[in-house]
N, C-alpha and C positions, 0 to 999 in steps of 0.2 A: 584623533579629528573630530570627536564631539567639543573637546576641551577648547580647539581651534576655531571652530566653529561661535563659541562661547564668547572668546575673546574679540572675536569679529563684531559679535554682537555688541560687548561692550564698547569699543571704539565708535561702534557706529550710534549709541547710544549719547555718547559725549560729545561727538560731530553736531549730533543734534541739538544738545540741548546748551550747546555753546555757542551755535548759530542763532538761538533765540536771544542770547545778550545782545547781538547788533541791535533786535528791537527797542534797546531802548532808547540809541541812538537817533535811529529812524524815526521812533517815534516822536521824538521829540523836532525832529526838523518838521515832519507831516502836520504834525497838531500849530504849525504857527499860520497853516494856511487854512485848515478844516476844523473840525470839530470833532469830540473823541468818538462819537457814531459814525460819523460821514466817513473818517479815516480807517474803522476798522469796516465799514461797508466797500469800500474801494478796495481796503485790500484782500478780502474774501471775493468779492468781483472777479478780479483778476487771477485770483486762486482756482476758483469753481473754471471760467475759461479755458484753463489748463488741464485740472483733473478729469472734466467729464470725458472730453476727448481721450485722455490719456488711459481711462478705465477701461472705457469699450475699445480700447485696441489691446491692451495688455490682457485683460479678462475676458478669457472665453465661457467659462460659463459660471456664470454669477448666479447665485442660489436667489428664488423669488423670496422675496420680504414680503413676512406675513403684517397682519395687523399692530403685530406688538413689537415688531423688525422695525417696522415706520416710526413707531412711538420712538422708540432708543434712541433712532436716526434724530429724531426731531430733539430729543432731550440733550441728544451729544451736540447738536446744532444749538442749543437754547441757553447750556451751560459752559460749555468750551469754547464756541466761536462766538457769539452774540454777547452774554453776559460779560462773559472774562475780558472780552475784548472792550468794550463799553467802560468798565472798571478800570482796565488797566490804562488805556489812554486818557479818561480823565485824572487821575493818580500821575499821569507824565504830563501833566499840564497845572497840578494844583497841589501834588505831595513833594517833599524835600527827595530827591533818588536815595537816601540811606535810610528813609523809613520804607519806601518803596521795596528798595532791596530785603529790608529786614522780613517783612511779609511774604513775600514773594518764595523766600529763604524757607521759612517754617511748612511750605507746599508737601514736603517729602514726609514731616511727621502725621499730616491729615491723611493722605495717601495710603501710609502705614496701616493706620486706627482704622480706617473705613477697610483695605482692604482685610485685615484679620478677620473685621464684624462682618461683612456682608459676603464675601468672599472666601473665606477661612484662609487665608494665604498666613502659611504659617509664617512669625517674626523670629528669626536668629538672636541669639547674642552676638554676632557679628554684625547686624545688620545695626542692631541697637548702639552701639560702641560707636562703629562708622559712621552713622548720622549725626553722633553728637561732636564728634570731631571734625564734619564737614558744616555743621553748623558755627562751630567756634570760628573756622576757619573761613566761611561767610561774614562772620561778626569782625574778625579783624578789617578783614578786604573795604567793608561797605562805610566803618569808621575809622580806617588807617590808621587801628590800632589802641583808638583812644574808647574803649569798651565804657568807658563813666559815661557816655553820650547817653546809652539807656535809661539810666538813673533819671536826664534830664526830659525825657520823654513824655510830656502828658498825652490825655487820651483827645483827640480831636474829631472832627465830622469826618475827614478824611478817610481816619483809620475802618470806619465802618465799608467805606469802598474799597479800599484794601482787602480789607476781611471776606469780603464777597466774593474778591477774584480769587483769593486762596479756597474757599469754601466751592466755588464754580468748577476752579481746575482740579480739584480733588475729584468732586465729580465725574468731571469728566474721565478722568483717567482710569476710576473704577467702573462704570456705564462700560469704555469702552472694554475696557478685560471682558466684559458678558459678550459682548458684539464681536469681537473678535476670535468668539469659540467657534462660531460660523461662517462670517465674511473675512477677506484680508485686509490689510492694512491699508490697502488704496481705495479699496471700496469702502470701509467703516469709515476715513477720514473725506473721501470724496460726498457721500451722503452728510456728513457731518456738516462740510463746510459748505454745502448748497443750502439745507436748512438754515444753517445761523445767515447766511447772507441774504434769506426773504427776509427772515425775521428783524434782521438790522435796517432792510431798506425803508419801512416808515419812520423810522430814528432819523435816518440821513436826509429823509425829504423834508421832515420838519423843521432842520436845523442847519441845511444847506439852502442856497439860493445859487443864479444864475451868476449874480455879481461875483462870489464866494469863488466858483469855479473860473471867471474871467479872469481874476487878481490873485489865481495859488500862483508858486513858483514852480518852475520846473523839476529845483531840489524835491519839493514836496513829493512830486510825480514819480521821479528817481524812488527817495525814501517806501514811497507805496508798493511800487515795483518791487525791490527787493523782499518786503516781506509778503508779496504775494507767490511770488517763488522759491526764494530760498527758504525766509523763515517758516513760511505756511505750508507750500507742496513737497518741498523736496524733506524739510525737518520733524513735519507730522508724518509723514508716511513711518519716515526713519524711526521715529518715537513709539507710532501706534506698533510697529512691526518689533520695539525689543519687548513693548509690555506684551504681544501677543507667547513671545518665546520665554519669556523670565519671570513675567507675573509684575503687575502692577506695583507694586509695593518696592521691591529688588530695581526696578528702572528708576522709581522717582528719586530715587539715591543720585542720580546724575543729574538732576534738576540743579545742583549747588556747581555745577560747572556753568549756569549762567552768570551768574554775578562775577565770573572771573575772567570771561571774556567780555562782558561790558567795560571794567576797569580796564582791561588789557585795549582796548578798541578805541575807547574814550583818550587814552593816552597817546595812541597811533594817528588817530583819525582830529581828537577834537585839542591834543596839545597836552592835556593833565599831565599830571606828575606820576609815574609810577615808584612806588614807594615799598622800604624794605615791608613795613606789616603787610603790604598788598602782596609780597612773594611770600610771607612766612604763612598770611591767610590762603594761599595757593596751594601751600603743602600740605596743610593740617586737612585743604579739600581732599585732595588727591591720596592723600593716607585714608581718609574717611572712605572715602568709594572703594578702593584699596583693597580695605579690612572688610564692608559691606560683601562684597562681591565675592572676595576669597570662598574656595570651595578646595578642600582636600582633595587628591585623586585618589578616585578607588584601587583598592588594593587588588592585585594581581592574585591568580588564584595559588600559585606558587607560593605568594605572600602569606597569604591565609592558612596555605597548609605548615608552611613553616613555624608560624605563629601558634598556632592549635599543637605543634609537637612539643615546642618550646616549652 
């Protein structure tokens, strides 16, 4: 029964991180009408309007937050909601998709390192092997099999923005692991989104005018609505629940599903070609995730006795 539950958690994490891949496409649409911080603000404002009633309805005995808890919730809102999304949407507007995908694919590496340092989570050999395979798969996907592209990439100003996004998400995942020891995934997500929305408001007020709102397209609002409901509310809760159950380091491996879904959705929605290197890369990612999460089943009492007698 425990093994079955574990695989359900893995499936849930794969679904959550795959849904994040759609944010690349939705972000490209929304950014045509609004500036980066404004897109992020409307996304999380919509999510907050859904999350708070949902939390109050589902959670009956929410622990009363201490000053330390409020500080941690504020850190979650600052790192994973406000700063990460400002960086992400700036990159959506100014950075090539290949470079953005490469930086985001490095997220699990930093999360595993920070989890080992601050949370004392053990890094297994399978996790390391799986991570290498997954990163190789991601590299195949985002370069369409032309790995030499990485050699021609020089450092640019936008790289600092992308690096900021990676650091912010890693901190969000690790801090979240601490918060999840006391609070459920929906409570943690809701308070983080609440703080993040408040922090994004000043940026949105500065860069947005009534003219921008009047000139915005319906497709931009549909894209923001999709990011609010599916990319944020549903997927964030599932991701945090996964962290709560199996740890930040192991859950982070599933982030590699994001570029796969981004490529597949781009093929289906935008008509971009789905090539053989994409399929090969996806196989590497799936193999890496499988190896990282593989765990031998515990031996039964009878098997242990037989081994001892032998």
